[in-house]
N, CA, C and O atoms as a GROMACS GRO file, in nm:
protein
  628
    1MET      N    1   2.824  -0.158  -0.246
    1MET     CA    2   2.740  -0.109  -0.137
    1MET      C    3   2.812   0.005  -0.066
    1MET      O    4   2.935   0.006  -0.058
    2ALA      N    5   2.736   0.099  -0.015
    2ALA     CA    6   2.791   0.215   0.054
    2ALA      C    7   2.853   0.173   0.186
    2ALA      O    8   2.816   0.070   0.243
    3PRO      N    9   2.948   0.252   0.236
    3PRO     CA   10   3.007   0.219   0.367
    3PRO      C   11   2.900   0.225   0.476
    3PRO      O   12   2.800   0.295   0.461
    4GLY      N   13   2.921   0.153   0.582
    4GLY     CA   14   2.825   0.151   0.692
    4GLY      C   15   2.818   0.285   0.762
    4GLY      O   16   2.901   0.373   0.741
    5LEU      N   17   2.717   0.299   0.844
    5LEU     CA   18   2.694   0.424   0.916
    5LEU      C   19   2.812   0.458   1.006
    5LEU      O   20   2.850   0.575   1.018
    6GLN      N   21   2.870   0.359   1.069
    6GLN     CA   22   2.983   0.383   1.158
    6GLN      C   23   3.096   0.452   1.081
    6GLN      O   24   3.155   0.548   1.131
    7ALA      N   25   3.127   0.403   0.962
    7ALA     CA   26   3.231   0.465   0.879
    7ALA      C   27   3.188   0.603   0.831
    7ALA      O   28   3.267   0.697   0.830
    8GLU      N   29   3.062   0.614   0.791
    8GLU     CA   30   3.010   0.742   0.742
    8GLU      C   31   3.022   0.851   0.847
    8GLU      O   32   3.054   0.965   0.816
    9LEU      N   33   2.994   0.814   0.972
    9LEU     CA   34   3.002   0.909   1.083
    9LEU      C   35   3.144   0.923   1.140
    9LEU      O   36   3.169   1.003   1.231
   10LYS      N   37   3.236   0.843   1.085
   10LYS     CA   38   3.375   0.840   1.133
   10LYS      C   39   3.380   0.809   1.282
   10LYS      O   40   3.457   0.866   1.359
   11GLN      N   41   3.294   0.717   1.319
   11GLN     CA   42   3.284   0.675   1.460
   11GLN      C   43   3.380   0.559   1.483
   11GLN      O   44   3.376   0.459   1.411
   12LYS      N   45   3.464   0.573   1.581
   12LYS     CA   46   3.566   0.472   1.606
   12LYS      C   47   3.515   0.354   1.689
   12LYS      O   48   3.563   0.242   1.674
   13THR      N   49   3.419   0.378   1.775
   13THR     CA   50   3.366   0.270   1.858
   13THR      C   51   3.236   0.218   1.799
   13THR      O   52   3.161   0.294   1.736
   14PRO      N   53   3.208   0.090   1.817
   14PRO     CA   54   3.083   0.035   1.763
   14PRO      C   55   2.961   0.093   1.834
   14PRO      O   56   2.971   0.148   1.943
   15PHE      N   57   2.848   0.081   1.770
   15PHE     CA   58   2.723   0.125   1.831
   15PHE      C   59   2.694   0.037   1.952
   15PHE      O   60   2.735  -0.078   1.957
   16THR      N   61   2.623   0.092   2.047
   16THR     CA   62   2.594   0.016   2.169
   16THR      C   63   2.487  -0.090   2.146
   16THR      O   64   2.477  -0.184   2.224
   17SER      N   65   2.407  -0.075   2.040
   17SER     CA   66   2.303  -0.173   2.010
   17SER      C   67   2.258  -0.156   1.866
   17SER      O   68   2.285  -0.054   1.803
   18ARG      N   69   2.189  -0.257   1.814
   18ARG     CA   70   2.131  -0.248   1.680
   18ARG      C   71   2.025  -0.138   1.677
   18ARG      O   72   2.008  -0.070   1.576
   19GLN      N   73   1.952  -0.122   1.789
   19GLN     CA   74   1.849  -0.019   1.795
   19GLN      C   75   1.912   0.120   1.779
   19GLN      O   76   1.859   0.206   1.708
   20GLN      N   77   2.026   0.142   1.847
   20GLN     CA   78   2.094   0.270   1.835
   20GLN      C   79   2.140   0.293   1.691
   20GLN      O   80   2.122   0.402   1.636
   21GLU      N   81   2.198   0.192   1.630
   21GLU     CA   82   2.244   0.204   1.492
   21GLU      C   83   2.128   0.231   1.397
   21GLU      O   84   2.137   0.316   1.308
   22ALA      N   85   2.017   0.158   1.416
   22ALA     CA   86   1.900   0.178   1.330
   22ALA      C   87   1.843   0.318   1.348
   22ALA      O   88   1.808   0.384   1.250
   23TYR      N   89   1.834   0.362   1.472
   23TYR     CA   90   1.781   0.495   1.502
   23TYR      C   91   1.866   0.604   1.435
   23TYR      O   92   1.814   0.694   1.370
   24LEU      N   93   1.997   0.594   1.452
   24LEU     CA   94   2.087   0.694   1.393
   24LEU      C   95   2.086   0.687   1.240
   24LEU      O   96   2.093   0.790   1.173
   25ALA      N   97   2.076   0.566   1.185
   25ALA     CA   98   2.069   0.551   1.039
   25ALA      C   99   1.941   0.615   0.986
   25ALA      O  100   1.942   0.680   0.881
   26LEU      N  101   1.832   0.597   1.058
   26LEU     CA  102   1.705   0.657   1.018
   26LEU      C  103   1.714   0.810   1.020
   26LEU      O  104   1.670   0.876   0.926
   27LEU      N  105   1.770   0.865   1.127
   27LEU     CA  106   1.785   1.010   1.135
   27LEU      C  107   1.876   1.064   1.025
   27LEU      O  108   1.846   1.166   0.963
   28ARG      N  109   1.987   0.995   1.002
   28ARG     CA  110   2.084   1.039   0.901
   28ARG      C  111   2.020   1.036   0.761
   28ARG      O  112   2.039   1.127   0.681
   29THR      N  113   1.943   0.930   0.734
   29THR     CA  114   1.878   0.915   0.604
   29THR      C  115   1.769   1.022   0.585
   29THR      O  116   1.759   1.083   0.479
   30ALA      N  117   1.689   1.042   0.689
   30ALA     CA  118   1.584   1.144   0.681
   30ALA      C  119   1.645   1.282   0.655
   30ALA      O  120   1.593   1.359   0.576
   31ASP      N  121   1.756   1.311   0.722
   31ASP     CA  122   1.822   1.440   0.703
   31ASP      C  123   1.875   1.454   0.560
   31ASP      O  124   1.862   1.560   0.499
   32ALA      N  125   1.934   1.348   0.507
   32ALA     CA  126   1.988   1.353   0.371
   32ALA      C  127   1.876   1.375   0.269
   32ALA      O  128   1.890   1.458   0.178
   33LEU      N  129   1.766   1.302   0.284
   33LEU     CA  130   1.654   1.318   0.192
   33LEU      C  131   1.591   1.457   0.204
   33LEU      O  132   1.560   1.521   0.104
   34GLN      N  133   1.574   1.502   0.327
   34GLN     CA  134   1.514   1.633   0.349
   34GLN      C  135   1.602   1.744   0.295
   34GLN      O  136   1.552   1.837   0.231
   35SER      N  137   1.731   1.737   0.320
   35SER     CA  138   1.823   1.840   0.269
   35SER      C  139   1.821   1.846   0.117
   35SER      O  140   1.822   1.954   0.058
   36SER      N  141   1.819   1.730   0.055
   36SER     CA  142   1.816   1.724  -0.091
   36SER      C  143   1.687   1.786  -0.145
   36SER      O  144   1.691   1.864  -0.240
   37MET      N  145   1.574   1.750  -0.085
   37MET     CA  146   1.447   1.805  -0.131
   37MET      C  147   1.437   1.955  -0.103
   37MET      O  148   1.382   2.030  -0.184
   38GLU      N  149   1.491   1.998   0.010
   38GLU     CA  150   1.490   2.143   0.042
   38GLU      C  151   1.562   2.223  -0.066
   38GLU      O  152   1.516   2.331  -0.103
   39SER      N  153   1.674   2.170  -0.118
   39SER     CA  154   1.743   2.246  -0.222
   39SER      C  155   1.663   2.250  -0.351
   39SER      O  156   1.668   2.349  -0.425
   40LYS      N  157   1.588   2.144  -0.380
   40LYS     CA  158   1.503   2.145  -0.499
   40LYS      C  159   1.387   2.244  -0.480
   40LYS      O  160   1.353   2.318  -0.572
   41LEU      N  161   1.327   2.244  -0.361
   41LEU     CA  162   1.215   2.335  -0.334
   41LEU      C  163   1.259   2.481  -0.336
   41LEU      O  164   1.180   2.570  -0.369
   42LYS      N  165   1.384   2.505  -0.302
   42LYS     CA  166   1.438   2.642  -0.303
   42LYS      C  167   1.427   2.703  -0.443
   42LYS      O  168   1.412   2.824  -0.457
   43GLU      N  169   1.434   2.619  -0.547
   43GLU     CA  170   1.418   2.668  -0.684
   43GLU      C  171   1.282   2.733  -0.705
   43GLU      O  172   1.266   2.818  -0.793
   44PHE      N  173   1.183   2.693  -0.624
   44PHE     CA  174   1.048   2.748  -0.634
   44PHE      C  175   1.021   2.851  -0.524
   44PHE      O  176   0.909   2.900  -0.512
   45GLY      N  177   1.124   2.882  -0.446
   45GLY     CA  178   1.109   2.982  -0.341
   45GLY      C  179   1.033   2.934  -0.219
   45GLY      O  180   0.976   3.014  -0.145
   46LEU      N  181   1.031   2.802  -0.196
   46LEU     CA  182   0.960   2.746  -0.082
   46LEU      C  183   1.052   2.661   0.004
   46LEU      O  184   1.154   2.610  -0.042
   47THR      N  185   1.014   2.648   0.130
   47THR     CA  186   1.078   2.552   0.218
   47THR      C  187   0.993   2.424   0.217
   47THR      O  188   0.880   2.425   0.167
   48GLY      N  189   1.046   2.318   0.271
   48GLY     CA  190   0.969   2.195   0.281
   48GLY      C  191   0.843   2.212   0.363
   48GLY      O  192   0.738   2.157   0.329
   49THR      N  193   0.852   2.287   0.470
   49THR     CA  194   0.736   2.311   0.557
   49THR      C  195   0.629   2.391   0.483
   49THR      O  196   0.510   2.360   0.494
   50GLN      N  197   0.670   2.492   0.408
   50GLN     CA  198   0.574   2.571   0.330
   50GLN      C  199   0.508   2.486   0.222
   50GLN      O  200   0.387   2.496   0.200
   51TYR      N  201   0.586   2.404   0.156
   51TYR     CA  202   0.533   2.316   0.052
   51TYR      C  203   0.432   2.219   0.113
   51TYR      O  204   0.325   2.196   0.056
   52ASN      N  205   0.465   2.162   0.227
   52ASN     CA  206   0.375   2.070   0.296
   52ASN      C  207   0.243   2.139   0.332
   52ASN      O  208   0.136   2.082   0.312
   53ALA      N  209   0.251   2.262   0.383
   53ALA     CA  210   0.130   2.336   0.420
   53ALA      C  211   0.044   2.364   0.297
   53ALA      O  212  -0.078   2.352   0.303
   54LEU      N  213   0.106   2.403   0.186
   54LEU     CA  214   0.030   2.429   0.063
   54LEU      C  215  -0.040   2.302   0.014
   54LEU      O  216  -0.155   2.308  -0.029
   55ARG      N  217   0.028   2.190   0.020
   55ARG     CA  218  -0.033   2.063  -0.024
   55ARG      C  219  -0.150   2.025   0.066
   55ARG      O  220  -0.252   1.976   0.019
   56ILE      N  221  -0.134   2.048   0.196
   56ILE     CA  222  -0.243   2.019   0.290
   56ILE      C  223  -0.364   2.105   0.258
   56ILE      O  224  -0.477   2.056   0.255
   57LEU      N  225  -0.340   2.233   0.234
   57LEU     CA  226  -0.452   2.324   0.205
   57LEU      C  227  -0.516   2.294   0.069
   57LEU      O  228  -0.637   2.309   0.053
   58ARG      N  229  -0.437   2.253  -0.026
   58ARG     CA  230  -0.494   2.213  -0.155
   58ARG      C  231  -0.588   2.093  -0.135
   58ARG      O  232  -0.698   2.088  -0.190
   59GLY      N  233  -0.542   1.997  -0.056
   59GLY     CA  234  -0.622   1.878  -0.029
   59GLY      C  235  -0.747   1.906   0.052
   59GLY      O  236  -0.843   1.829   0.047
   60ALA      N  237  -0.746   2.015   0.128
   60ALA     CA  238  -0.861   2.050   0.213
   60ALA      C  239  -0.978   2.102   0.131
   60ALA      O  240  -1.092   2.101   0.179
   61GLY      N  241  -0.952   2.147   0.011
   61GLY     CA  242  -1.059   2.199  -0.073
   61GLY      C  243  -1.088   2.345  -0.044
   61GLY      O  244  -1.014   2.410   0.030
   62PRO      N  245  -1.196   2.397  -0.102
   62PRO     CA  246  -1.225   2.541  -0.095
   62PRO      C  247  -1.259   2.591   0.045
   62PRO      O  248  -1.246   2.711   0.072
   63GLU      N  249  -1.302   2.503   0.135
   63GLU     CA  250  -1.336   2.549   0.270
   63GLU      C  251  -1.213   2.571   0.358
   63GLU      O  252  -1.222   2.639   0.460
   64GLY      N  253  -1.098   2.515   0.319
   64GLY     CA  254  -0.976   2.531   0.397
   64GLY      C  255  -0.979   2.450   0.526
   64GLY      O  256  -1.063   2.362   0.544
   65LEU      N  257  -0.886   2.483   0.615
   65LEU     CA  258  -0.874   2.411   0.742
   65LEU      C  259  -0.841   2.509   0.854
   65LEU      O  260  -0.776   2.610   0.830
   66PRO      N  261  -0.886   2.478   0.976
   66PRO     CA  262  -0.840   2.557   1.090
   66PRO      C  263  -0.689   2.538   1.108
   66PRO      O  264  -0.634   2.433   1.076
   67CYS      N  265  -0.623   2.640   1.159
   67CYS     CA  266  -0.478   2.635   1.179
   67CYS      C  267  -0.436   2.513   1.260
   67CYS      O  268  -0.335   2.449   1.229
   68SER      N  269  -0.514   2.480   1.362
   68SER     CA  270  -0.477   2.366   1.447
   68SER      C  271  -0.475   2.236   1.367
   68SER      O  272  -0.390   2.150   1.390
   69GLU      N  273  -0.567   2.220   1.275
   69GLU     CA  274  -0.571   2.098   1.195
   69GLU      C  275  -0.458   2.095   1.093
   69GLU      O  276  -0.405   1.988   1.063
   70ILE      N  277  -0.421   2.210   1.040
   70ILE     CA  278  -0.305   2.215   0.950
   70ILE      C  279  -0.183   2.162   1.025
   70ILE      O  280  -0.108   2.080   0.973
   71GLY      N  281  -0.165   2.209   1.149
   71GLY     CA  282  -0.053   2.164   1.230
   71GLY      C  283  -0.054   2.014   1.255
   71GLY      O  284   0.052   1.951   1.254
   72GLU      N  285  -0.172   1.957   1.276
   72GLU     CA  286  -0.183   1.812   1.301
   72GLU      C  287  -0.148   1.730   1.178
   72GLU      O  288  -0.101   1.616   1.190
   73ARG      N  289  -0.168   1.786   1.060
   73ARG     CA  290  -0.146   1.711   0.936
   73ARG      C  291  -0.004   1.726   0.881
   73ARG      O  292   0.034   1.656   0.787
   74MET      N  293   0.076   1.816   0.939
   74MET     CA  294   0.211   1.840   0.889
   74MET      C  295   0.297   1.714   0.903
   74MET      O  296   0.284   1.640   1.000
   75ILE      N  297   0.385   1.692   0.808
   75ILE     CA  298   0.477   1.578   0.814
   75ILE      C  299   0.576   1.599   0.928
   75ILE      O  300   0.600   1.508   1.007
   76THR      N  301   0.632   1.718   0.936
   76THR     CA  302   0.721   1.750   1.048
   76THR      C  303   0.651   1.856   1.134
   76THR      O  304   0.588   1.947   1.082
   77HIS      N  305   0.664   1.842   1.261
   77HIS     CA  306   0.597   1.931   1.357
   77HIS      C  307   0.649   2.074   1.341
   77HIS      O  308   0.770   2.097   1.338
   78ASP      N  309   0.558   2.168   1.332
   78ASP     CA  310   0.593   2.310   1.328
   78ASP      C  311   0.510   2.380   1.435
   78ASP      O  312   0.388   2.388   1.423
   79PRO      N  313   0.575   2.430   1.540
   79PRO     CA  314   0.500   2.488   1.651
   79PRO      C  315   0.433   2.622   1.619
   79PRO      O  316   0.347   2.668   1.693
   80ASP      N  317   0.473   2.684   1.508
   80ASP     CA  318   0.420   2.817   1.478
   80ASP      C  319   0.352   2.821   1.341
   80ASP      O  320   0.406   2.877   1.246
   81ILE      N  321   0.236   2.761   1.332
   81ILE     CA  322   0.159   2.760   1.207
   81ILE      C  323   0.119   2.901   1.167
   81ILE      O  324   0.112   2.933   1.049
   82THR      N  325   0.093   2.986   1.266
   82THR     CA  326   0.054   3.125   1.237
   82THR      C  327   0.162   3.195   1.157
   82THR      O  328   0.133   3.260   1.056
   83ARG      N  329   0.286   3.184   1.200
   83ARG     CA  330   0.397   3.249   1.128
   83ARG      C  331   0.417   3.187   0.990
   83ARG      O  332   0.445   3.258   0.893
   84LEU      N  333   0.402   3.055   0.981
   84LEU     CA  334   0.412   2.987   0.853
   84LEU      C  335   0.307   3.040   0.755
   84LEU      O  336   0.339   3.070   0.640
   85LEU      N  337   0.184   3.050   0.801
   85LEU     CA  338   0.077   3.103   0.716
   85LEU      C  339   0.098   3.250   0.683
   85LEU      O  340   0.062   3.295   0.574
   86ASN      N  341   0.154   3.327   0.777
   86ASN     CA  342   0.187   3.468   0.750
   86ASN      C  343   0.277   3.479   0.628
   86ASN      O  344   0.252   3.559   0.537
   87ARG      N  345   0.384   3.398   0.627
   87ARG     CA  346   0.480   3.404   0.516
   87ARG      C  347   0.414   3.365   0.384
   87ARG      O  348   0.438   3.428   0.281
   88LEU      N  349   0.330   3.262   0.387
   88LEU     CA  350   0.262   3.220   0.265
   88LEU      C  351   0.158   3.322   0.221
   88LEU      O  352   0.137   3.342   0.101
   89GLU      N  353   0.093   3.386   0.318
   89GLU     CA  354  -0.007   3.489   0.286
   89GLU      C  355   0.060   3.612   0.225
   89GLU      O  356   0.006   3.673   0.133
   90GLN      N  357   0.178   3.649   0.275
   90GLN     CA  358   0.251   3.764   0.220
   90GLN      C  359   0.286   3.742   0.073
   90GLN      O  360   0.296   3.838  -0.004
   91ARG      N  361   0.304   3.616   0.035
   91ARG     CA  362   0.335   3.584  -0.105
   91ARG      C  363   0.208   3.562  -0.188
   91ARG      O  364   0.217   3.535  -0.308
   92GLY      N  365   0.093   3.574  -0.126
   92GLY     CA  366  -0.034   3.557  -0.197
   92GLY      C  367  -0.069   3.412  -0.225
   92GLY      O  368  -0.152   3.384  -0.312
   93LEU      N  369  -0.007   3.318  -0.153
   93LEU     CA  370  -0.030   3.176  -0.179
   93LEU      C  371  -0.142   3.118  -0.093
   93LEU      O  372  -0.203   3.017  -0.129
   94VAL      N  373  -0.168   3.182   0.021
   94VAL     CA  374  -0.280   3.140   0.107
   94VAL      C  375  -0.351   3.264   0.157
   94VAL      O  376  -0.299   3.376   0.151
   95GLU      N  377  -0.472   3.243   0.206
   95GLU     CA  378  -0.545   3.349   0.274
   95GLU      C  379  -0.597   3.292   0.404
   95GLU      O  380  -0.616   3.171   0.418
   96ARG      N  381  -0.621   3.380   0.499
   96ARG     CA  382  -0.675   3.337   0.628
   96ARG      C  383  -0.808   3.407   0.651
   96ARG      O  384  -0.825   3.525   0.623
   97ILE      N  385  -0.902   3.328   0.702
   97ILE     CA  386  -1.037   3.380   0.725
   97ILE      C  387  -1.082   3.336   0.863
   97ILE      O  388  -1.064   3.220   0.901
   98ARG      N  389  -1.140   3.428   0.939
   98ARG     CA  390  -1.195   3.395   1.071
   98ARG      C  391  -1.326   3.320   1.056
   98ARG      O  392  -1.408   3.351   0.969
   99ASP      N  393  -1.345   3.222   1.142
   99ASP     CA  394  -1.471   3.148   1.146
   99ASP      C  395  -1.581   3.245   1.189
   99ASP      O  396  -1.562   3.323   1.281
  100GLN      N  397  -1.695   3.240   1.122
  100GLN     CA  398  -1.805   3.333   1.152
  100GLN      C  399  -1.872   3.301   1.286
  100GLN      O  400  -1.927   3.390   1.350
  101HIS      N  401  -1.867   3.176   1.327
  101HIS     CA  402  -1.933   3.136   1.452
  101HIS      C  403  -1.841   3.144   1.573
  101HIS      O  404  -1.887   3.168   1.684
  102ASP      N  405  -1.713   3.122   1.552
  102ASP     CA  406  -1.614   3.128   1.661
  102ASP      C  407  -1.496   3.210   1.612
  102ASP      O  408  -1.407   3.157   1.544
  103ARG      N  409  -1.494   3.336   1.646
  103ARG     CA  410  -1.392   3.430   1.595
  103ARG      C  411  -1.250   3.393   1.636
  103ARG      O  412  -1.154   3.446   1.582
  104ARG      N  413  -1.236   3.300   1.734
  104ARG     CA  414  -1.102   3.257   1.774
  104ARG      C  415  -1.041   3.161   1.672
  104ARG      O  416  -0.919   3.146   1.668
  105VAL      N  417  -1.124   3.098   1.591
  105VAL     CA  418  -1.077   2.998   1.493
  105VAL      C  419  -1.047   3.067   1.361
  105VAL      O  420  -1.130   3.140   1.306
  106ILE      N  421  -0.927   3.042   1.312
  106ILE     CA  422  -0.885   3.100   1.184
  106ILE      C  423  -0.861   2.986   1.085
  106ILE      O  424  -0.791   2.889   1.116
  107TYR      N  425  -0.920   2.998   0.967
  107TYR     CA  426  -0.904   2.899   0.862
  107TYR      C  427  -0.797   2.945   0.764
  107TYR      O  428  -0.790   3.063   0.729
  108GLY      N  429  -0.715   2.853   0.720
  108GLY     CA  430  -0.621   2.877   0.611
  108GLY      C  431  -0.678   2.819   0.484
  108GLY      O  432  -0.732   2.708   0.484
  109LYS      N  433  -0.667   2.894   0.374
  109LYS     CA  434  -0.716   2.848   0.244
  109LYS      C  435  -0.610   2.877   0.140
  109LYS      O  436  -0.546   2.981   0.143
  110ILE      N  437  -0.593   2.784   0.048
  110ILE     CA  438  -0.498   2.807  -0.061
  110ILE      C  439  -0.562   2.900  -0.163
  110ILE      O  440  -0.682   2.890  -0.191
  111THR      N  441  -0.484   2.990  -0.218
  111THR     CA  442  -0.534   3.084  -0.320
  111THR      C  443  -0.513   3.025  -0.459
  111THR      O  444  -0.451   2.920  -0.476
  112THR      N  445  -0.564   3.094  -0.557
  112THR     CA  446  -0.543   3.054  -0.697
  112THR      C  447  -0.393   3.054  -0.729
  112THR      O  448  -0.345   2.965  -0.798
  113ALA      N  449  -0.321   3.153  -0.678
  113ALA     CA  450  -0.176   3.159  -0.702
  113ALA      C  451  -0.106   3.040  -0.636
  113ALA      O  452  -0.012   2.985  -0.694
  114GLY      N  453  -0.150   3.001  -0.518
  114GLY     CA  454  -0.092   2.884  -0.451
  114GLY      C  455  -0.119   2.757  -0.530
  114GLY      O  456  -0.030   2.672  -0.543
  115GLN      N  457  -0.239   2.744  -0.581
  115GLN     CA  458  -0.273   2.626  -0.663
  115GLN      C  459  -0.189   2.623  -0.790
  115GLN      O  460  -0.140   2.518  -0.831
  116LYS      N  461  -0.172   2.740  -0.851
  116LYS     CA  462  -0.092   2.748  -0.974
  116LYS      C  463   0.052   2.707  -0.947
  116LYS      O  464   0.111   2.632  -1.025
  117LEU      N  465   0.110   2.756  -0.838
  117LEU     CA  466   0.247   2.721  -0.803
  117LEU      C  467   0.260   2.570  -0.782
  117LEU      O  468   0.356   2.510  -0.831
  118LEU      N  469   0.167   2.509  -0.712
  118LEU     CA  470   0.173   2.364  -0.690
  118LEU      C  471   0.162   2.288  -0.822
  118LEU      O  472   0.229   2.186  -0.839
  119ARG      N  473   0.080   2.334  -0.913
  119ARG     CA  474   0.070   2.268  -1.045
  119ARG      C  475   0.202   2.277  -1.119
  119ARG      O  476   0.244   2.180  -1.182
  120GLU      N  477   0.268   2.393  -1.113
  120GLU     CA  478   0.397   2.410  -1.180
  120GLU      C  479   0.504   2.321  -1.118
  120GLU      O  480   0.594   2.272  -1.188
  121MET      N  481   0.495   2.300  -0.989
  121MET     CA  482   0.595   2.222  -0.916
  121MET      C  483   0.574   2.071  -0.927
  121MET      O  484   0.668   1.994  -0.913
  122GLN      N  485   0.452   2.030  -0.952
  122GLN     CA  486   0.416   1.889  -0.939
  122GLN      C  487   0.509   1.795  -1.016
  122GLN      O  488   0.567   1.704  -0.957
  123GLU      N  489   0.524   1.816  -1.145
  123GLU     CA  490   0.604   1.725  -1.225
  123GLU      C  491   0.752   1.726  -1.185
  123GLU      O  492   0.809   1.619  -1.163
  124PRO      N  493   0.816   1.844  -1.173
  124PRO     CA  494   0.958   1.840  -1.136
  124PRO      C  495   0.982   1.782  -0.995
  124PRO      O  496   1.082   1.713  -0.974
  125ILE      N  497   0.894   1.810  -0.902
  125ILE     CA  498   0.913   1.760  -0.765
  125ILE      C  499   0.889   1.609  -0.761
  125ILE      O  500   0.964   1.536  -0.695
  126GLU      N  501   0.787   1.562  -0.830
  126GLU     CA  502   0.760   1.418  -0.834
  126GLU      C  503   0.876   1.345  -0.900
  126GLU      O  504   0.919   1.240  -0.852
  127LYS      N  505   0.927   1.400  -1.009
  127LYS     CA  506   1.041   1.340  -1.079
  127LYS      C  507   1.164   1.337  -0.987
  127LYS      O  508   1.236   1.238  -0.982
  128TYR      N  509   1.186   1.444  -0.916
  128TYR     CA  510   1.300   1.453  -0.826
  128TYR      C  511   1.288   1.350  -0.713
  128TYR      O  512   1.385   1.283  -0.677
  129GLY      N  513   1.167   1.336  -0.658
  129GLY     CA  514   1.145   1.238  -0.552
  129GLY      C  515   1.172   1.096  -0.600
  129GLY      O  516   1.232   1.016  -0.528
  130LYS      N  517   1.128   1.065  -0.720
  130LYS     CA  518   1.155   0.932  -0.776
  130LYS      C  519   1.304   0.912  -0.799
  130LYS      O  520   1.358   0.804  -0.776
  131GLU      N  521   1.370   1.016  -0.845
  131GLU     CA  522   1.513   1.009  -0.872
  131GLU      C  523   1.593   0.979  -0.745
  131GLU      O  524   1.692   0.905  -0.748
  132MET      N  525   1.550   1.037  -0.634
  132MET     CA  526   1.622   1.014  -0.508
  132MET      C  527   1.618   0.867  -0.466
  132MET      O  528   1.709   0.820  -0.398
  133LEU      N  529   1.513   0.796  -0.505
  133LEU     CA  530   1.498   0.656  -0.463
  133LEU      C  531   1.506   0.559  -0.582
  133LEU      O  532   1.461   0.445  -0.573
  134ARG      N  533   1.562   0.605  -0.694
  134ARG     CA  534   1.566   0.525  -0.817
  134ARG      C  535   1.639   0.393  -0.801
  134ARG      O  536   1.607   0.296  -0.870
  135HIS      N  537   1.735   0.387  -0.713
  135HIS     CA  538   1.818   0.268  -0.695
  135HIS      C  539   1.754   0.163  -0.604
  135HIS      O  540   1.814   0.058  -0.579
  136VAL      N  541   1.634   0.191  -0.553
  136VAL     CA  542   1.564   0.098  -0.465
  136VAL      C  543   1.450   0.033  -0.544
  136VAL      O  544   1.367   0.103  -0.603
  137SER      N  545   1.447  -0.100  -0.546
  137SER     CA  546   1.344  -0.171  -0.624
  137SER      C  547   1.205  -0.152  -0.562
  137SER      O  548   1.192  -0.112  -0.446
  138GLN      N  549   1.103  -0.183  -0.640
  138GLN     CA  550   0.966  -0.172  -0.591
  138GLN      C  551   0.941  -0.262  -0.469
  138GLN      O  552   0.882  -0.217  -0.371
  139PRO      N  553   0.984  -0.388  -0.473
  139PRO     CA  554   0.965  -0.473  -0.353
  139PRO      C  555   1.041  -0.419  -0.231
  139PRO      O  556   0.992  -0.427  -0.118
  140GLU      N  557   1.160  -0.364  -0.254
  140GLU     CA  558   1.236  -0.306  -0.143
  140GLU      C  559   1.166  -0.182  -0.088
  140GLU      O  560   1.165  -0.160   0.033
  141LEU      N  561   1.109  -0.101  -0.178
  141LEU     CA  562   1.035   0.017  -0.133
  141LEU      C  563   0.916  -0.024  -0.046
  141LEU      O  564   0.890   0.038   0.057
  142GLN      N  565   0.844  -0.129  -0.088
  142GLN     CA  566   0.730  -0.175  -0.008
  142GLN      C  567   0.777  -0.225   0.128
  142GLN      O  568   0.712  -0.200   0.229
  143LYS      N  569   0.888  -0.296   0.129
  143LYS     CA  570   0.943  -0.345   0.257
  143LYS      C  571   0.983  -0.227   0.346
  143LYS      O  572   0.959  -0.228   0.467
  144LEU      N  573   1.044  -0.125   0.285
  144LEU     CA  574   1.083  -0.006   0.360
  144LEU      C  575   0.960   0.064   0.418
  144LEU      O  576   0.960   0.104   0.534
  145ILE      N  577   0.857   0.079   0.338
  145ILE     CA  578   0.732   0.142   0.384
  145ILE      C  579   0.676   0.065   0.502
  145ILE      O  580   0.636   0.124   0.603
  146ASP      N  581   0.673  -0.067   0.490
  146ASP     CA  582   0.620  -0.152   0.597
  146ASP      C  583   0.705  -0.139   0.724
  146ASP      O  584   0.651  -0.130   0.835
  147LEU      N  585   0.836  -0.138   0.709
  147LEU     CA  586   0.924  -0.126   0.826
  147LEU      C  587   0.910   0.010   0.894
  147LEU      O  588   0.909   0.018   1.017
  148LEU      N  589   0.899   0.115   0.815
  148LEU     CA  590   0.883   0.248   0.873
  148LEU      C  591   0.750   0.260   0.946
  148LEU      O  592   0.741   0.324   1.051
  149GLU      N  593   0.647   0.197   0.890
  149GLU     CA  594   0.517   0.193   0.959
  149GLU      C  595   0.530   0.121   1.092
  149GLU      O  596   0.475   0.165   1.193
  150LEU      N  597   0.602   0.011   1.093
  150LEU     CA  598   0.627  -0.066   1.215
  150LEU      C  599   0.696   0.022   1.320
  150LEU      O  600   0.659   0.020   1.437
  151VAL      N  601   0.796   0.097   1.278
  151VAL     CA  602   0.870   0.184   1.369
  151VAL      C  603   0.777   0.293   1.424
  151VAL      O  604   0.777   0.318   1.544
  152ARG      N  605   0.699   0.358   1.337
  152ARG     CA  606   0.610   0.466   1.381
  152ARG      C  607   0.501   0.417   1.474
  152ARG      O  608   0.468   0.484   1.572
  153CYS      N  609   0.446   0.301   1.444
  153CYS     CA  610   0.332   0.251   1.522
  153CYS      C  611   0.375   0.172   1.645
  153CYS      O  612   0.297   0.156   1.739
  154GLY      N  613   0.497   0.122   1.646
  154GLY     CA  614   0.544   0.046   1.759
  154GLY      C  615   0.483  -0.093   1.770
  154GLY      O  616   0.484  -0.155   1.876
  155ARG      N  617   0.429  -0.142   1.659
  155ARG     CA  618   0.370  -0.276   1.658
  155ARG      C  619   0.384  -0.336   1.519
  155ARG      O  620   0.412  -0.265   1.423
  156LYS      N  621   0.363  -0.464   1.509
  156LYS     CA  622   0.371  -0.534   1.380
  156LYS      C  623   0.260  -0.485   1.288
  156LYS      O  624   0.147  -0.460   1.332
  157VAL      N  625   0.293  -0.472   1.160
  157VAL     CA  626   0.192  -0.434   1.061
  157VAL      C  627   0.147  -0.554   0.981
  157VAL      O  628   0.063  -0.541   0.893
   0.00000   0.00000   0.00000
């Protein structure tokens, strides 16, 4: 088994509570997983946030989504969806269209090139994601999912 978080962080004093240790372990784990995936996504010229936005727009279908809704669906909060879409639009992966009824609303839509890139990425990214958690059994994964849901919702699942 891997050394505990206290040893990993080279922390000399014990944690003040189990909640503190769990919180820090969760942050440390999320950072490790995210950093690892970011380096894999870099092979495709994308960041995790850009990849997330492309997947959201693919799932939205041909009508796309208003920028505000893209922001609500993001896994990690990004305060500047406009700049994110600018970068993806410059690469030809998304397009933006003003709503005909309310010119203040801008829709993001994935382009054919964006769909093609996601298709190319699907197998290697899925394989990489499985590889990162290969050492965790299926029952343990389900328990982890349930516990994370409990933490996010603040109530028993």
